[in-house]
PQR file with spaces between the fields and no chain letter, atoms N, CA, C, O and H, PARSE charges and radii, in Angstrom:
ATOM       1  N    MET     1      39.998  107.489   69.878 -0.4000 1.5000
ATOM       2  CA   MET     1      40.481  106.219   69.352 -0.0000 2.0000
ATOM       3  C    MET     1      41.744  105.826   70.112  0.5500 1.7000
ATOM       4  O    MET     1      42.660  106.634   70.264 -0.5500 1.4000
ATOM       5  N    MET     2      41.787  104.594   70.586 -0.4000 1.5000
ATOM       6  CA   MET     2      42.926  104.118   71.356 -0.0000 2.0000
ATOM       7  C    MET     2      43.675  103.047   70.588  0.5500 1.7000
ATOM       8  O    MET     2      43.078  102.236   69.880 -0.5500 1.4000
ATOM       9  H    MET     2      41.042  103.938   70.463  0.4000 1.0000
ATOM      10  N    MET     3      44.987  103.057   70.737 -0.4000 1.5000
ATOM      11  CA   MET     3      45.793  101.988   70.154 -0.0000 2.0000
ATOM      12  C    MET     3      45.860  100.848   71.159  0.5500 1.7000
ATOM      13  O    MET     3      45.436  101.004   72.304 -0.5500 1.4000
ATOM      14  H    MET     3      45.472  103.716   71.311  0.4000 1.0000
ATOM      15  N    THR     4      46.383   99.717   70.745 -0.4000 1.5000
ATOM      16  CA   THR     4      46.431   98.551   71.627 -0.0000 2.0000
ATOM      17  C    THR     4      47.346   98.765   72.828  0.5500 1.7000
ATOM      18  O    THR     4      47.186   98.084   73.840 -0.5500 1.4000
ATOM      19  H    THR     4      46.728   99.590   69.815  0.4000 1.0000
ATOM      20  N    SER     5      48.298   99.690   72.745 -0.4000 1.5000
ATOM      21  CA   SER     5      49.198   99.926   73.867 -0.0000 2.0000
ATOM      22  C    SER     5      48.531  100.738   74.973  0.5500 1.7000
ATOM      23  O    SER     5      49.082  100.870   76.065 -0.5500 1.4000
ATOM      24  H    SER     5      48.428  100.244   71.922  0.4000 1.0000
ATOM      25  N    GLY     6      47.365  101.275   74.699 -0.4000 1.5000
ATOM      26  CA   GLY     6      46.680  102.079   75.694 -0.0000 2.0000
ATOM      27  C    GLY     6      46.944  103.561   75.557  0.5500 1.7000
ATOM      28  O    GLY     6      46.296  104.368   76.224 -0.5500 1.4000
ATOM      29  H    GLY     6      46.917  101.169   73.812  0.4000 1.0000
ATOM      30  N    GLU     7      47.894  103.938   74.697 -0.4000 1.5000
ATOM      31  CA   GLU     7      48.185  105.348   74.457 -0.0000 2.0000
ATOM      32  C    GLU     7      47.200  105.910   73.440  0.5500 1.7000
ATOM      33  O    GLU     7      46.657  105.182   72.609 -0.5500 1.4000
ATOM      34  H    GLU     7      48.421  103.282   74.155  0.4000 1.0000
ATOM      35  N    GLY     8      46.985  107.203   73.520 -0.4000 1.5000
ATOM      36  CA   GLY     8      46.162  107.865   72.523 -0.0000 2.0000
ATOM      37  C    GLY     8      46.887  107.963   71.194  0.5500 1.7000
ATOM      38  O    GLY     8      48.083  107.684   71.106 -0.5500 1.4000
ATOM      39  H    GLY     8      47.426  107.794   74.195  0.4000 1.0000
ATOM      40  N    VAL     9      46.167  108.355   70.173 -0.4000 1.5000
ATOM      41  CA   VAL     9      46.757  108.496   68.846 -0.0000 2.0000
ATOM      42  C    VAL     9      47.680  109.712   68.837  0.5500 1.7000
ATOM      43  O    VAL     9      47.298  110.789   69.295 -0.5500 1.4000
ATOM      44  H    VAL     9      45.196  108.581   70.244  0.4000 1.0000
ATOM      45  N    LYS    10      48.907  109.538   68.311 -0.4000 1.5000
ATOM      46  CA   LYS    10      49.884  110.618   68.284 -0.0000 2.0000
ATOM      47  C    LYS    10      49.697  111.562   67.109  0.5500 1.7000
ATOM      48  O    LYS    10      49.908  112.769   67.231 -0.5500 1.4000
ATOM      49  H    LYS    10      49.217  108.663   67.938  0.4000 1.0000
ATOM      50  N    TYR    11      49.300  111.004   65.968 -0.4000 1.5000
ATOM      51  CA   TYR    11      49.283  111.785   64.734 -0.0000 2.0000
ATOM      52  C    TYR    11      47.884  111.828   64.141  0.5500 1.7000
ATOM      53  O    TYR    11      47.108  110.880   64.264 -0.5500 1.4000
ATOM      54  H    TYR    11      49.129  110.024   65.870  0.4000 1.0000
ATOM      55  N    LYS    12      47.579  112.945   63.495 -0.4000 1.5000
ATOM      56  CA   LYS    12      46.265  113.119   62.873 -0.0000 2.0000
ATOM      57  C    LYS    12      46.227  112.531   61.469  0.5500 1.7000
ATOM      58  O    LYS    12      45.186  112.055   61.018 -0.5500 1.4000
ATOM      59  H    LYS    12      48.209  113.715   63.394  0.4000 1.0000
ATOM      60  N    SER    13      47.374  112.565   60.775 -0.4000 1.5000
ATOM      61  CA   SER    13      47.448  112.075   59.408 -0.0000 2.0000
ATOM      62  C    SER    13      48.898  111.712   59.084  0.5500 1.7000
ATOM      63  O    SER    13      49.792  111.912   59.906 -0.5500 1.4000
ATOM      64  H    SER    13      48.220  112.951   61.142  0.4000 1.0000
ATOM      65  N    SER    14      49.120  111.185   57.904 -0.4000 1.5000
ATOM      66  CA   SER    14      50.480  110.856   57.473 -0.0000 2.0000
ATOM      67  C    SER    14      51.337  112.107   57.371  0.5500 1.7000
ATOM      68  O    SER    14      52.507  112.103   57.752 -0.5500 1.4000
ATOM      69  H    SER    14      48.393  111.022   57.237  0.4000 1.0000
ATOM      70  N    LEU    15      50.753  113.163   56.859 -0.4000 1.5000
ATOM      71  CA   LEU    15      51.496  114.417   56.728 -0.0000 2.0000
ATOM      72  C    LEU    15      51.847  114.987   58.103  0.5500 1.7000
ATOM      73  O    LEU    15      52.942  115.515   58.294 -0.5500 1.4000
ATOM      74  H    LEU    15      49.802  113.166   56.550  0.4000 1.0000
ATOM      75  N    ASP    16      50.931  114.882   59.050 -0.4000 1.5000
ATOM      76  CA   ASP    16      51.183  115.331   60.411 -0.0000 2.0000
ATOM      77  C    ASP    16      52.302  114.504   61.049  0.5500 1.7000
ATOM      78  O    ASP    16      53.177  115.051   61.719 -0.5500 1.4000
ATOM      79  H    ASP    16      50.041  114.453   58.895  0.4000 1.0000
ATOM      80  N    ALA    17      52.271  113.197   60.840 -0.4000 1.5000
ATOM      81  CA   ALA    17      53.321  112.320   61.375 -0.0000 2.0000
ATOM      82  C    ALA    17      54.672  112.690   60.784  0.5500 1.7000
ATOM      83  O    ALA    17      55.661  112.808   61.507 -0.5500 1.4000
ATOM      84  H    ALA    17      51.560  112.752   60.295  0.4000 1.0000
ATOM      85  N    PHE    18      54.711  112.873   59.472 -0.4000 1.5000
ATOM      86  CA   PHE    18      55.950  113.243   58.792 -0.0000 2.0000
ATOM      87  C    PHE    18      56.511  114.547   59.349  0.5500 1.7000
ATOM      88  O    PHE    18      57.700  114.630   59.659 -0.5500 1.4000
ATOM      89  H    PHE    18      53.908  112.777   58.885  0.4000 1.0000
ATOM      90  N    SER    19      55.664  115.560   59.476 -0.4000 1.5000
ATOM      91  CA   SER    19      56.142  116.865   59.941 -0.0000 2.0000
ATOM      92  C    SER    19      56.583  116.822   61.403  0.5500 1.7000
ATOM      93  O    SER    19      57.584  117.445   61.759 -0.5500 1.4000
ATOM      94  H    SER    19      54.699  115.493   59.224  0.4000 1.0000
ATOM      95  N    GLN    20      55.859  116.105   62.250 -0.4000 1.5000
ATOM      96  CA   GLN    20      56.241  116.018   63.668 -0.0000 2.0000
ATOM      97  C    GLN    20      57.540  115.245   63.858  0.5500 1.7000
ATOM      98  O    GLN    20      58.391  115.640   64.655 -0.5500 1.4000
ATOM      99  H    GLN    20      55.046  115.599   61.962  0.4000 1.0000
ATOM     100  N    ILE    21      57.693  114.149   63.131 -0.4000 1.5000
ATOM     101  CA   ILE    21      58.934  113.374   63.230 -0.0000 2.0000
ATOM     102  C    ILE    21      60.107  114.212   62.756  0.5500 1.7000
ATOM     103  O    ILE    21      61.163  114.223   63.387 -0.5500 1.4000
ATOM     104  H    ILE    21      57.002  113.828   62.484  0.4000 1.0000
ATOM     105  N    LEU    22      59.925  114.909   61.650 -0.4000 1.5000
ATOM     106  CA   LEU    22      60.982  115.768   61.119 -0.0000 2.0000
ATOM     107  C    LEU    22      61.351  116.861   62.111  0.5500 1.7000
ATOM     108  O    LEU    22      62.531  117.152   62.309 -0.5500 1.4000
ATOM     109  H    LEU    22      59.066  114.899   61.137  0.4000 1.0000
ATOM     110  N    LYS    23      60.348  117.465   62.733 -0.4000 1.5000
ATOM     111  CA   LYS    23      60.581  118.557   63.688 -0.0000 2.0000
ATOM     112  C    LYS    23      61.221  118.051   64.987  0.5500 1.7000
ATOM     113  O    LYS    23      62.158  118.667   65.494 -0.5500 1.4000
ATOM     114  H    LYS    23      59.390  117.228   62.572  0.4000 1.0000
ATOM     115  N    ASN    24      60.722  116.939   65.525 -0.4000 1.5000
ATOM     116  CA   ASN    24      61.165  116.467   66.840 -0.0000 2.0000
ATOM     117  C    ASN    24      62.417  115.595   66.802  0.5500 1.7000
ATOM     118  O    ASN    24      63.224  115.635   67.731 -0.5500 1.4000
ATOM     119  H    ASN    24      59.961  116.438   65.113  0.4000 1.0000
ATOM     120  N    GLU    25      62.588  114.806   65.739 -0.4000 1.5000
ATOM     121  CA   GLU    25      63.683  113.842   65.721 -0.0000 2.0000
ATOM     122  C    GLU    25      64.725  114.104   64.650  0.5500 1.7000
ATOM     123  O    GLU    25      65.819  113.542   64.707 -0.5500 1.4000
ATOM     124  H    GLU    25      61.933  114.773   64.985  0.4000 1.0000
ATOM     125  N    GLY    26      64.412  114.937   63.682 -0.4000 1.5000
ATOM     126  CA   GLY    26      65.378  115.273   62.643 -0.0000 2.0000
ATOM     127  C    GLY    26      65.237  114.399   61.401  0.5500 1.7000
ATOM     128  O    GLY    26      64.541  113.383   61.397 -0.5500 1.4000
ATOM     129  H    GLY    26      63.523  115.393   63.635  0.4000 1.0000
ATOM     130  N    THR    27      65.917  114.829   60.360 -0.4000 1.5000
ATOM     131  CA   THR    27      65.844  114.157   59.059 -0.0000 2.0000
ATOM     132  C    THR    27      66.385  112.732   59.117  0.5500 1.7000
ATOM     133  O    THR    27      65.849  111.831   58.471 -0.5500 1.4000
ATOM     134  H    THR    27      66.482  115.654   60.363  0.4000 1.0000
ATOM     135  N    LYS    28      67.440  112.534   59.886 -0.4000 1.5000
ATOM     136  CA   LYS    28      68.088  111.222   59.954 -0.0000 2.0000
ATOM     137  C    LYS    28      67.139  110.136   60.460  0.5500 1.7000
ATOM     138  O    LYS    28      67.258  108.977   60.062 -0.5500 1.4000
ATOM     139  H    LYS    28      67.875  113.266   60.411  0.4000 1.0000
ATOM     140  N    SER    29      66.212  110.494   61.318 -0.4000 1.5000
ATOM     141  CA   SER    29      65.296  109.508   61.892 -0.0000 2.0000
ATOM     142  C    SER    29      64.334  108.943   60.854  0.5500 1.7000
ATOM     143  O    SER    29      63.792  107.854   61.044 -0.5500 1.4000
ATOM     144  H    SER    29      66.115  111.435   61.642  0.4000 1.0000
ATOM     145  N    LEU    30      64.113  109.670   59.755 -0.4000 1.5000
ATOM     146  CA   LEU    30      63.223  109.169   58.709 -0.0000 2.0000
ATOM     147  C    LEU    30      63.820  107.961   57.987  0.5500 1.7000
ATOM     148  O    LEU    30      63.093  107.181   57.373 -0.5500 1.4000
ATOM     149  H    LEU    30      64.553  110.555   59.601  0.4000 1.0000
ATOM     150  N    PHE    31      65.136  107.807   58.061 -0.4000 1.5000
ATOM     151  CA   PHE    31      65.814  106.735   57.334 -0.0000 2.0000
ATOM     152  C    PHE    31      66.299  105.605   58.232  0.5500 1.7000
ATOM     153  O    PHE    31      67.055  104.743   57.783 -0.5500 1.4000
ATOM     154  H    PHE    31      65.727  108.441   58.560  0.4000 1.0000
ATOM     155  N    LYS    32      65.878  105.597   59.496 -0.4000 1.5000
ATOM     156  CA   LYS    32      66.243  104.497   60.392 -0.0000 2.0000
ATOM     157  C    LYS    32      65.646  103.215   59.857  0.5500 1.7000
ATOM     158  O    LYS    32      64.462  103.175   59.522 -0.5500 1.4000
ATOM     159  H    LYS    32      65.264  106.297   59.861  0.4000 1.0000
ATOM     160  N    GLY    33      66.438  102.174   59.770 -0.4000 1.5000
ATOM     161  CA   GLY    33      65.941  100.904   59.267 -0.0000 2.0000
ATOM     162  C    GLY    33      66.048  100.751   57.761  0.5500 1.7000
ATOM     163  O    GLY    33      65.753   99.679   57.232 -0.5500 1.4000
ATOM     164  H    GLY    33      67.400  102.206   60.042  0.4000 1.0000
ATOM     165  N    ALA    34      66.463  101.795   57.060 -0.4000 1.5000
ATOM     166  CA   ALA    34      66.576  101.707   55.597 -0.0000 2.0000
ATOM     167  C    ALA    34      67.673  100.728   55.191  0.5500 1.7000
ATOM     168  O    ALA    34      67.554  100.061   54.163 -0.5500 1.4000
ATOM     169  H    ALA    34      66.703  102.665   57.490  0.4000 1.0000
ATOM     170  N    GLY    35      68.727  100.635   55.976 -0.4000 1.5000
ATOM     171  CA   GLY    35      69.818   99.707   55.655 -0.0000 2.0000
ATOM     172  C    GLY    35      69.351   98.268   55.596  0.5500 1.7000
ATOM     173  O    GLY    35      69.752   97.516   54.708 -0.5500 1.4000
ATOM     174  H    GLY    35      68.823  101.177   56.811  0.4000 1.0000
ATOM     175  N    ALA    36      68.505   97.883   56.540 -0.4000 1.5000
ATOM     176  CA   ALA    36      67.975   96.522   56.553 -0.0000 2.0000
ATOM     177  C    ALA    36      67.093   96.262   55.340  0.5500 1.7000
ATOM     178  O    ALA    36      67.128   95.173   54.768 -0.5500 1.4000
ATOM     179  H    ALA    36      68.180   98.494   57.261  0.4000 1.0000
ATOM     180  N    ASP    37      66.308   97.248   54.947 -0.4000 1.5000
ATOM     181  CA   ASP    37      65.462   97.099   53.755 -0.0000 2.0000
ATOM     182  C    ASP    37      66.301   96.955   52.497  0.5500 1.7000
ATOM     183  O    ASP    37      65.970   96.165   51.613 -0.5500 1.4000
ATOM     184  H    ASP    37      66.279   98.133   55.412  0.4000 1.0000
ATOM     185  N    ILE    38      67.383   97.713   52.413 -0.4000 1.5000
ATOM     186  CA   ILE    38      68.263   97.636   51.246 -0.0000 2.0000
ATOM     187  C    ILE    38      68.922   96.271   51.173  0.5500 1.7000
ATOM     188  O    ILE    38      68.988   95.673   50.100 -0.5500 1.4000
ATOM     189  H    ILE    38      67.652   98.355   53.132  0.4000 1.0000
ATOM     190  N    LEU    39      69.414   95.767   52.307 -0.4000 1.5000
ATOM     191  CA   LEU    39      70.026   94.435   52.321 -0.0000 2.0000
ATOM     192  C    LEU    39      69.023   93.357   51.933  0.5500 1.7000
ATOM     193  O    LEU    39      69.375   92.406   51.236 -0.5500 1.4000
ATOM     194  H    LEU    39      69.361   96.253   53.179  0.4000 1.0000
ATOM     195  N    HIS    40      67.799   93.494   52.368 -0.4000 1.5000
ATOM     196  CA   HIS    40      66.750   92.535   52.022 -0.0000 2.0000
ATOM     197  C    HIS    40      66.493   92.545   50.524  0.5500 1.7000
ATOM     198  O    HIS    40      66.340   91.485   49.917 -0.5500 1.4000
ATOM     199  H    HIS    40      67.513   94.267   52.934  0.4000 1.0000
ATOM     200  N    ALA    41      66.443   93.719   49.922 -0.4000 1.5000
ATOM     201  CA   ALA    41      66.215   93.828   48.479 -0.0000 2.0000
ATOM     202  C    ALA    41      67.377   93.247   47.686  0.5500 1.7000
ATOM     203  O    ALA    41      67.166   92.577   46.675 -0.5500 1.4000
ATOM     204  H    ALA    41      66.567   94.580   50.415  0.4000 1.0000
ATOM     205  N    VAL    42      68.603   93.499   48.139 -0.4000 1.5000
ATOM     206  CA   VAL    42      69.783   92.974   47.452 -0.0000 2.0000
ATOM     207  C    VAL    42      69.810   91.453   47.531  0.5500 1.7000
ATOM     208  O    VAL    42      70.139   90.789   46.548 -0.5500 1.4000
ATOM     209  H    VAL    42      68.775   94.043   48.960  0.4000 1.0000
ATOM     210  N    SER    43      69.470   90.901   48.677 -0.4000 1.5000
ATOM     211  CA   SER    43      69.475   89.437   48.795 -0.0000 2.0000
ATOM     212  C    SER    43      68.409   88.823   47.903  0.5500 1.7000
ATOM     213  O    SER    43      68.624   87.747   47.345 -0.5500 1.4000
ATOM     214  H    SER    43      69.203   91.441   49.475  0.4000 1.0000
ATOM     215  N    GLY    44      67.274   89.474   47.755 -0.4000 1.5000
ATOM     216  CA   GLY    44      66.232   88.986   46.847 -0.0000 2.0000
ATOM     217  C    GLY    44      66.696   89.022   45.403  0.5500 1.7000
ATOM     218  O    GLY    44      66.403   88.109   44.631 -0.5500 1.4000
ATOM     219  H    GLY    44      67.099   90.348   48.208  0.4000 1.0000
ATOM     220  N    ALA    45      67.418   90.069   45.032 -0.4000 1.5000
ATOM     221  CA   ALA    45      67.952   90.173   43.669 -0.0000 2.0000
ATOM     222  C    ALA    45      69.003   89.101   43.421  0.5500 1.7000
ATOM     223  O    ALA    45      69.080   88.551   42.323 -0.5500 1.4000
ATOM     224  H    ALA    45      67.656   90.811   45.658  0.4000 1.0000
ATOM     225  N    ASP    46      69.810   88.799   44.429 -0.4000 1.5000
ATOM     226  CA   ASP    46      70.811   87.733   44.303 -0.0000 2.0000
ATOM     227  C    ASP    46      70.162   86.378   44.073  0.5500 1.7000
ATOM     228  O    ASP    46      70.641   85.592   43.255 -0.5500 1.4000
ATOM     229  H    ASP    46      69.748   89.246   45.322  0.4000 1.0000
ATOM     230  N    VAL    47      69.089   86.101   44.778 -0.4000 1.5000
ATOM     231  CA   VAL    47      68.377   84.835   44.593 -0.0000 2.0000
ATOM     232  C    VAL    47      67.835   84.739   43.179  0.5500 1.7000
ATOM     233  O    VAL    47      67.942   83.687   42.550 -0.5500 1.4000
ATOM     234  H    VAL    47      68.700   86.739   45.442  0.4000 1.0000
ATOM     235  N    LEU    48      67.263   85.802   42.674 -0.4000 1.5000
ATOM     236  CA   LEU    48      66.722   85.809   41.318 -0.0000 2.0000
ATOM     237  C    LEU    48      67.833   85.615   40.283  0.5500 1.7000
ATOM     238  O    LEU    48      67.665   84.857   39.328 -0.5500 1.4000
ATOM     239  H    LEU    48      67.176   86.657   43.185  0.4000 1.0000
ATOM     240  N    ALA    49      68.954   86.290   40.466 -0.4000 1.5000
ATOM     241  CA   ALA    49      70.079   86.144   39.539 -0.0000 2.0000
ATOM     242  C    ALA    49      70.630   84.725   39.575  0.5500 1.7000
ATOM     243  O    ALA    49      70.961   84.160   38.533 -0.5500 1.4000
ATOM     244  H    ALA    49      69.091   86.907   41.242  0.4000 1.0000
ATOM     245  N    GLY    50      70.729   84.149   40.764 -0.4000 1.5000
ATOM     246  CA   GLY    50      71.193   82.766   40.896 -0.0000 2.0000
ATOM     247  C    GLY    50      70.253   81.783   40.235  0.5500 1.7000
ATOM     248  O    GLY    50      70.697   80.825   39.601 -0.5500 1.4000
ATOM     249  H    GLY    50      70.459   84.608   41.611  0.4000 1.0000
ATOM     250  N    TYR    51      68.962   82.008   40.375 -0.4000 1.5000
ATOM     251  CA   TYR    51      67.971   81.140   39.741 -0.0000 2.0000
ATOM     252  C    TYR    51      68.080   81.223   38.226  0.5500 1.7000
ATOM     253  O    TYR    51      68.026   80.198   37.547 -0.5500 1.4000
ATOM     254  H    TYR    51      68.602   82.786   40.890  0.4000 1.0000
ATOM     255  N    ASP    52      68.233   82.427   37.688 -0.4000 1.5000
ATOM     256  CA   ASP    52      68.385   82.597   36.242 -0.0000 2.0000
ATOM     257  C    ASP    52      69.639   81.893   35.735  0.5500 1.7000
ATOM     258  O    ASP    52      69.602   81.236   34.695 -0.5500 1.4000
ATOM     259  H    ASP    52      68.277   83.260   38.240  0.4000 1.0000
ATOM     260  N    LYS    53      70.736   82.024   36.452 -0.4000 1.5000
ATOM     261  CA   LYS    53      71.994   81.379   36.063 -0.0000 2.0000
ATOM     262  C    LYS    53      71.846   79.861   36.093  0.5500 1.7000
ATOM     263  O    LYS    53      72.295   79.176   35.174 -0.5500 1.4000
ATOM     264  H    LYS    53      70.766   82.558   37.296  0.4000 1.0000
ATOM     265  N    LEU    54      71.227   79.336   37.131 -0.4000 1.5000
ATOM     266  CA   LEU    54      71.015   77.891   37.233 -0.0000 2.0000
ATOM     267  C    LEU    54      70.127   77.396   36.101  0.5500 1.7000
ATOM     268  O    LEU    54      70.365   76.323   35.546 -0.5500 1.4000
ATOM     269  H    LEU    54      70.862   79.892   37.877  0.4000 1.0000
ATOM     270  N    GLN    55      69.126   78.159   35.765 -0.4000 1.5000
ATOM     271  CA   GLN    55      68.226   77.791   34.670 -0.0000 2.0000
ATOM     272  C    GLN    55      68.989   77.743   33.341  0.5500 1.7000
ATOM     273  O    GLN    55      68.752   76.850   32.527 -0.5500 1.4000
ATOM     274  H    GLN    55      68.934   79.030   36.217  0.4000 1.0000
ATOM     275  N    MET    56      69.899   78.692   33.116 -0.4000 1.5000
ATOM     276  CA   MET    56      70.702   78.679   31.893 -0.0000 2.0000
ATOM     277  C    MET    56      71.644   77.476   31.864  0.5500 1.7000
ATOM     278  O    MET    56      71.835   76.867   30.811 -0.5500 1.4000
ATOM     279  H    MET    56      70.092   79.417   33.777  0.4000 1.0000
ATOM     280  N    ILE    57      72.232   77.129   33.005 -0.4000 1.5000
ATOM     281  CA   ILE    57      73.151   75.992   33.070 -0.0000 2.0000
ATOM     282  C    ILE    57      72.415   74.688   32.806  0.5500 1.7000
ATOM     283  O    ILE    57      72.894   73.846   32.045 -0.5500 1.4000
ATOM     284  H    ILE    57      72.077   77.624   33.861  0.4000 1.0000
ATOM     285  N    VAL    58      71.255   74.516   33.428 -0.4000 1.5000
ATOM     286  CA   VAL    58      70.490   73.277   33.295 -0.0000 2.0000
ATOM     287  C    VAL    58      69.919   73.117   31.893  0.5500 1.7000
ATOM     288  O    VAL    58      70.009   72.038   31.308 -0.5500 1.4000
ATOM     289  H    VAL    58      70.867   75.200   34.046  0.4000 1.0000
ATOM     290  N    SER    59      69.332   74.178   31.349 -0.4000 1.5000
ATOM     291  CA   SER    59      68.680   74.075   30.038 -0.0000 2.0000
ATOM     292  C    SER    59      69.654   74.259   28.885  0.5500 1.7000
ATOM     293  O    SER    59      69.369   73.832   27.766 -0.5500 1.4000
ATOM     294  H    SER    59      69.259   75.054   31.825  0.4000 1.0000
ATOM     295  N    GLY    60      70.794   74.883   29.136 -0.4000 1.5000
ATOM     296  CA   GLY    60      71.779   75.108   28.086 -0.0000 2.0000
ATOM     297  C    GLY    60      71.425   76.245   27.148  0.5500 1.7000
ATOM     298  O    GLY    60      72.120   76.464   26.156 -0.5500 1.4000
ATOM     299  H    GLY    60      71.026   75.229   30.045  0.4000 1.0000
ATOM     300  N    LYS    61      70.364   76.970   27.439 -0.4000 1.5000
ATOM     301  CA   LYS    61      69.929   78.074   26.572 -0.0000 2.0000
ATOM     302  C    LYS    61      70.480   79.397   27.084  0.5500 1.7000
ATOM     303  O    LYS    61      70.696   79.589   28.280 -0.5500 1.4000
ATOM     304  H    LYS    61      69.799   76.793   28.245  0.4000 1.0000
ATOM     305  N    LYS    62      70.694   80.278   26.158 -0.4000 1.5000
ATOM     306  CA   LYS    62      71.100   81.636   26.505 -0.0000 2.0000
ATOM     307  C    LYS    62      69.934   82.555   26.180  0.5500 1.7000
ATOM     308  O    LYS    62      69.084   82.216   25.357 -0.5500 1.4000
ATOM     309  H    LYS    62      70.518   80.122   25.186  0.4000 1.0000
ATOM     310  N    TYR    63      69.890   83.700   26.811 -0.4000 1.5000
ATOM     311  CA   TYR    63      68.825   84.654   26.528 -0.0000 2.0000
ATOM     312  C    TYR    63      68.927   85.106   25.083  0.5500 1.7000
ATOM     313  O    TYR    63      70.020   85.384   24.588 -0.5500 1.4000
ATOM     314  H    TYR    63      70.580   83.976   27.480  0.4000 1.0000
ATOM     315  N    GLY    64      67.796   85.179   24.411 -0.4000 1.5000
ATOM     316  CA   GLY    64      67.759   85.642   23.025 -0.0000 2.0000
ATOM     317  C    GLY    64      68.173   84.598   22.017  0.5500 1.7000
ATOM     318  O    GLY    64      68.336   84.922   20.840 -0.5500 1.4000
ATOM     319  H    GLY    64      66.908   84.953   24.813  0.4000 1.0000
ATOM     320  N    SER    65      68.353   83.340   22.436 -0.4000 1.5000
ATOM     321  CA   SER    65      68.811   82.303   21.509 -0.0000 2.0000
ATOM     322  C    SER    65      67.668   81.599   20.799  0.5500 1.7000
ATOM     323  O    SER    65      67.913   80.835   19.864 -0.5500 1.4000
ATOM     324  H    SER    65      68.220   83.077   23.392  0.4000 1.0000
ATOM     325  N    GLY    66      66.437   81.827   21.207 -0.4000 1.5000
ATOM     326  CA   GLY    66      65.304   81.141   20.590 -0.0000 2.0000
ATOM     327  C    GLY    66      64.273   82.114   20.064  0.5500 1.7000
ATOM     328  O    GLY    66      64.308   83.309   20.358 -0.5500 1.4000
ATOM     329  H    GLY    66      66.238   82.447   21.966  0.4000 1.0000
ATOM     330  N    ALA    67      63.348   81.572   19.274 -0.4000 1.5000
ATOM     331  CA   ALA    67      62.254   82.405   18.765 -0.0000 2.0000
ATOM     332  C    ALA    67      61.201   82.574   19.851  0.5500 1.7000
ATOM     333  O    ALA    67      61.104   81.765   20.774 -0.5500 1.4000
ATOM     334  H    ALA    67      63.319   80.602   19.035  0.4000 1.0000
ATOM     335  N    ALA    68      60.418   83.636   19.728 -0.4000 1.5000
ATOM     336  CA   ALA    68      59.400   83.933   20.741 -0.0000 2.0000
ATOM     337  C    ALA    68      58.225   83.015   20.686  0.5500 1.7000
ATOM     338  O    ALA    68      57.296   83.153   21.481 -0.5500 1.4000
ATOM     339  H    ALA    68      60.497   84.294   18.979  0.4000 1.0000
């Protein structure tokens, strides 16, 4: 099986990939790019919080102020 880059497949399975990366590149390499993912999640949470606040300002309702 060939990948689009023309190289052969490096790993046999997810577990094989995990173990080879850990052995060859170290533990730190498993978390490369995690900072960007965390910032993306935080920005999404900020948008949701801002939307909720705007909704409370516009409608004048507070959470738990009405019947279900």
